[in-house]
C-alpha positions in Angstrom: 5.2 -3.2 -0.7 8.9 -2.3 0.1 9.3 -0.4 -3.0 6.3 1.9 -2.3 7.5 2.3 1.1 11.3 3.3 0.0 9.5 5.6 -2.6 7.3 7.3 0.1 10.6 7.9 2.2 11.8 10.3 -0.8 8.5 11.9 -1.3 7.7 12.9 2.3 10.6 15.0 2.3 9.2 17.4 -0.6 5.3 16.7 0.3 5.3 18.7 3.4 2.2 17.4 4.6 -0.4 19.1 7.0 -0.7 16.6 9.8 -3.7 15.6 12.1 -2.1 16.5 15.5 0.7 18.5 14.1 -0.3 20.8 11.2 0.1 24.5 11.8 -3.2 26.1 10.3 -2.4 25.6 6.3 -3.5 28.8 5.5 -2.0 31.0 8.3 -5.3 32.2 9.1 -6.9 31.4 13.0 -9.7 29.0 13.0 -12.0 31.9 13.7 -11.4 33.3 10.1 -14.7 34.1 8.4 -15.9 32.2 5.0 -19.0 34.4 4.5 -20.8 34.6 1.0 -22.9 37.3 -0.1 -24.7 38.2 -3.1 -23.2 41.2 -5.1 -24.5 41.2 -8.6 -26.2 39.0 -11.2 -24.0 36.3 -12.1 -21.1 37.0 -9.2 -20.8 36.4 -5.6 -18.4 37.8 -3.1 -17.0 35.1 -0.7 -14.2 35.8 2.2 -11.8 32.9 2.2 -9.8 31.5 4.9 -7.2 33.9 4.5 -9.9 36.7 5.2 -9.5 37.7 1.5 -12.3 39.1 -0.3 -12.8 37.3 -3.9 -15.5 37.8 -6.4 -16.3 34.5 -7.9 -19.0 33.6 -10.8 -22.2 31.9 -9.7 -22.2 29.0 -12.0 -18.8 27.3 -11.5 -18.0 24.3 -13.5 -14.4 24.6 -14.2 -11.8 24.6 -11.5 -8.3 23.5 -10.4 -6.8 22.8 -7.2 -3.2 23.9 -6.4 -1.1 22.6 -3.3 -1.1 19.9 -0.7 -4.7 18.6 -0.4 -6.4 20.9 -2.2 -7.5 18.4 -4.9 -8.7 16.2 -2.1 -11.4 18.7 -0.8 -12.9 18.7 -4.5 -12.9 15.1 -4.6 -14.7 14.8 -1.0 -17.3 17.3 -2.5 -18.0 14.8 -5.7 -16.7 17.8 -7.8 -14.1 15.6 -9.9 -15.8 16.4 -13.3 -15.3 20.1 -12.7 -11.5 19.8 -12.4 -9.9 20.7 -15.6 -6.2 20.5 -14.6 -3.9 18.5 -12.4 -0.3 19.4 -10.7 2.6 17.2 -11.9 3.1 15.7 -8.3 -0.3 14.1 -8.3 0.4 12.5 -11.8 4.0 11.4 -10.8 3.2 9.7 -7.5 -0.2 8.2 -7.6 -0.3 6.3 -4.8 -0.9 6.6 -0.9 -3.8 8.9 -1.4 -7.3 7.6 -1.6 -8.7 10.5 -3.6 -6.3 9.5 -6.3 -6.7 5.9 -6.5 -10.4 6.3 -6.5 -10.3 8.6 -9.4 -7.4 7.6 -12.1 -9.2 9.7 -14.6 -7.9 13.0 -13.0 -4.3 11.8 -14.0 -5.4 12.2 -17.8 -5.6 16.0 -17.2 -3.5 18.7 -18.4 -0.7 19.9 -16.1 -1.1 23.1 -14.3 2.3 23.3 -12.7 4.8 21.0 -10.3 2.8 21.1 -7.1 4.1 20.7 -3.6 4.3 23.2 -0.8 5.9 26.5 -1.5 5.6 26.0 -5.5 3.9 28.1 -7.5 1.6 27.1 -10.5 2.3 27.5 -14.1 0.6 30.8 -14.8 0.4 30.1 -18.7 -0.8 26.3 -18.0 -3.4 27.7 -15.8 -4.9 30.0 -18.4 -4.9 27.7 -21.3 -7.1 25.4 -19.1 -9.5 28.0 -18.7 -10.6 27.4 -14.9 -13.3 29.9 -13.6 -11.9 29.4 -9.9 -8.4 28.4 -8.4 -8.6 26.6 -5.3 -5.3 27.1 -3.4 -3.8 25.8 0.2 -0.8 26.4 1.8 -0.2 29.8 0.5 0.1 33.4 1.8 -2.1 36.5 1.2 0.6 37.6 -0.9 1.0 34.7 -3.4 -2.8 34.1 -3.6 -3.1 37.8 -4.8 0.0 37.2 -7.3 -1.6 34.2 -8.9 -4.9 36.0 -9.1 -3.3 39.2 -10.4 -1.3 37.3 -13.0 -3.8 35.1 -14.4 -6.9 37.4 -14.0 -8.6 34.2 -12.5 -10.3 34.2 -8.8 -8.1 32.6 -6.2 -9.6 31.1 -3.1 -7.6 29.9 -0.3 -8.9 26.9 1.5 -7.5 25.3 4.7 -7.3 22.1 6.9 -6.8 24.0 10.1 -5.1 22.2 12.9 -6.8 18.9 12.7 -5.9 17.8 16.3 -9.0 15.5 15.8 -11.1 14.7 12.9 -13.5 17.7 13.2 -11.6 20.9 12.9 -13.7 24.1 12.2 -11.4 25.7 9.7 -11.7 22.4 7.5 -15.1 22.2 7.8 -15.4 25.9 6.7 -13.3 25.3 3.8 -15.8 22.3 2.9 -18.6 24.6 3.1 -17.1 27.4 1.1 -16.0 25.2 -1.8 -19.4 23.4 -1.5 -20.9 27.3 -2.1 -18.6 28.0 -4.9 -19.4 24.8 -6.6 -23.0 24.2 -5.9 -22.3 21.4 -4.0 -23.7 22.6 -0.3 -25.7 19.5 0.5 -22.7 17.5 -0.5 -20.5 19.4 1.8 -23.2 19.2 5.0 -23.1 15.5 4.2 -19.2 15.2 4.4 -19.0 17.4 7.5 -21.7 15.1 9.5 -20.3 12.0 8.4 -16.8 13.0 9.8 -18.8 14.1 13.0 -20.5 10.9 13.3 -17.2 8.9 13.0 -15.7 10.7 15.6 -18.7 10.9 18.0 -19.0 7.0 17.6 -15.6 6.3 18.6 -15.4 8.7 21.3 -18.7 7.4 23.0 -17.8 3.5 22.3 -14.4 3.8 24.3 -15.4 6.7 27.1 -14.5 5.9 30.6 -12.4 2.6 29.6 -9.3 2.0 31.1 -6.4 2.3 28.5 -3.3 0.6 28.3 -0.3 2.6 27.5 0.3 3.2 23.7 2.6 4.6 21.5 3.0 5.5 17.7 6.1 5.6 16.0 7.5 6.3 12.5 5.3 9.3 12.2 6.3 11.4 8.9 6.9 15.1 9.4 9.0 17.0 6.8 10.1 13.7 5.7 9.9 9.8 6.7 11.4 8.9 10.0 11.7 6.1 12.3 10.7 4.6 15.7 11.5 7.7 17.7 8.9 10.1 15.5 5.8 10.5 17.0 2.8 12.7 17.9 2.1 14.3 21.4 -1.8 14.4 20.4 -2.0 11.5 17.8 -5.7 12.0 16.5 -6.6 8.2 16.6 -5.5 8.1 20.1 -7.2 11.2 21.2 -10.5 10.3 19.9 -10.3 6.8 21.3 -9.2 8.4 24.8 -6.0 6.2 24.8 -3.3 6.8 27.1 -0.6 8.2 24.7 3.0 8.1 26.7 3.9 11.0 24.6 1.1 13.2 25.3 2.7 15.2 27.9 6.1 15.5 26.0 6.6 19.3 25.3 6.2 20.4 21.6 5.2 23.3 19.7 3.0 21.5 17.1 2.5 18.2 18.2 5.4 16.2 16.6 8.3 15.3 18.5 11.4 13.2 18.2 11.9 11.0 21.4 15.0 9.2 22.6 15.2 5.4 22.5 16.2 5.4 26.2 12.8 7.2 26.9 10.9 4.8 25.1 12.5 1.8 26.9 11.8 3.5 30.1 8.4 4.1 29.3 7.9 0.6 27.8 4.4 1.1 26.4 1.9 -2.0 26.4 1.2 -1.2 22.6 3.3 0.1 19.8 1.8 1.0 16.3 4.2 1.7 13.5 3.0 4.5 10.9 3.8 2.3 7.7 5.2 5.5 6.0 8.3 4.9 8.3 8.2 1.1 8.2 11.2 0.7 6.0 13.2 3.1 8.0 12.3 0.9 11.4 12.8 -2.3 9.6 16.4 -1.2 8.5 17.1 0.3 12.1 16.1 -3.1 13.5 18.5 -5.2 11.5 21.1 -2.8 12.7 19.8 -2.6 16.5 17.8 -5.7 17.1 18.5 -5.7 21.0 16.6 -2.3 21.5 13.5 -3.3 19.9 13.5 -6.9 21.3 13.7 -5.3 24.8 10.7 -3.6 24.3 7.5 -5.0 26.1 5.2 -4.6 22.9 7.7 -6.4 21.0 8.0 -8.9 23.4 4.4 -9.6 23.8 3.7 -9.5 20.0 1.8 -6.1 20.4 3.2 -4.2 17.6 0.7 -3.2 14.7 1.0 -1.4 11.6 -1.5 1.4 10.6 -1.7 3.2 7.3 0.1 6.5 6.7 -2.1 9.5 6.7 0.2 12.3 6.3 1.1 12.5 2.4 0.3 15.5 0.4 -1.6 17.0 3.6 -3.9 15.1 5.9 -5.8 11.9 4.4 -8.6 12.2 6.7 -10.4 8.7 5.8 -7.3 7.0 6.6 -6.9 8.6 9.8 -10.6 7.6 11.0 -10.1 4.1 9.2 -6.8 3.9 11.5 -8.9 4.8 14.5 -11.2 1.9 13.9 -8.3 -0.3 13.5 -6.4 0.7 16.7 -9.7 0.5 18.6 -10.0 -3.1 17.5 -6.5 -3.8 18.7 -7.1 -2.3 22.1 -11.0 -3.2 22.9 -11.8 -6.2 20.7 -14.9 -6.7 22.7 -16.0 -3.3 22.4 -15.6 -3.3 18.7 -16.4 -7.1 18.1 -19.0 -6.1 15.4 -16.3 -4.0 13.4 -14.3 -5.4 10.7 -11.6 -2.8 10.3 -11.1 -3.6 6.5 -14.6 -3.4 5.7 -15.1 -0.1 7.7 -12.0 1.4 5.9 -13.6 0.8 2.6 -17.2 2.0 4.1 -15.2 5.2 4.7 -13.2 5.6 1.6 -16.2 4.8 -0.5 -18.4 7.7 1.1 -15.6 10.0 1.0 -14.0 9.5 -2.6 -16.6 7.1 -4.4 -14.7 3.8 -4.3 -13.2 1.1 -1.8 -9.5 1.6 -1.9 -8.3 -0.3 1.2 -6.7 -3.2 -0.7 -4.4 -0.9 -2.9 -3.2 1.0 0.3 -2.6 -2.1 1.9 -0.3 -3.6 -1.2 1.6 -0.3 -1.0 2.3 -0.1 2.7 1.5 -3.5 4.4 -2.1 -2.6 5.8 -3.5 -3.2 9.2 -2.0 -6.2 11.1 0.9 -7.5 13.4 4.3 -6.6 12.3 6.7 -9.1 12.4 10.0 -6.6 12.9 12.6 -9.7 12.0 11.0 -10.6 8.8 9.2 -7.2 7.8 5.8 -8.9 7.4 2.4 -7.5 8.3 -0.1 -10.1 8.8 -3.5 -9.0 9.1 -5.8 -10.7 11.6 -8.5 -9.7 13.7 -7.0 -9.3 17.5 -8.4 -10.6 20.7 -7.4 -9.8 24.4 -4.3 -11.2 25.6 
């Protein structure tokens, strides 16, 4: 587990992921961008992507590639893995922490189409060699998308995760619908959207009107891995559960903020959750400064819990939803008495990516459970009210 955590610290530096609660629109387009589809001639349709680009694509698409953070995840959500004919080196080199890859290791056998990562262009010759009918891209400008399309002669369609301040971003949903239309997966796109909406609605309704303790999440990854002072002002699982996030009123341009340890001591939250992508940094910091941590009420009362990191090569929405169920179980065990967070996580993963992968993620990062800062252990157990 610690080896995986150490490697993730390095990877997060180069995998600037769009984050729920912090991500700027991954396409640069506004949430109101149109993704219209119009029939133009036999064998082709004209679509408008999330950058507002008009693109002509074939009507019967069976060969595609995904370029940029999160692009491949969208195709997996749509059950379109058999249509993928090439893969980025990043996906092959670091095949952990992302349910869509863990569930589909067969994708790792595909030919390379470029290095992967934000700001890195695909290998044009490699793209041409695998003969895709459409290139799906995220985190690119209009100029870059046009350049790739011009150099390869292959239609480029830009998708986006939007801002994702909760689980139901309209821009992300439009991207699912657009990709679904191109791939003949419209029904599946609707199913994914409805599933995500249902999860959020259930969580919101289950916790509406409840008096919340004060909560805080530390160790949030943002343009690299960070320690206990790295947090979100609008951490999506907290937002959906109506929890009293002590960081919610801090000024921030994009939701992410680094707080002072003195501030954290002053606010002294009832519960602390640790994004396990930053767990190694926090454990190292604890060994050098245990007095700070031991002064926190949540540490003293044993209310420090680990959650799976969902900001890795863009937002792993399934993990974010699973984290919300676990956090809800910790804070409101009576309301969540009929929910086993691990079983629920695997239910979510199975629907979105086709296989239950919680155990693999738990081996890599620690999984759901109480965090013992002195030993570094994460111990799973269904919590009860104090």
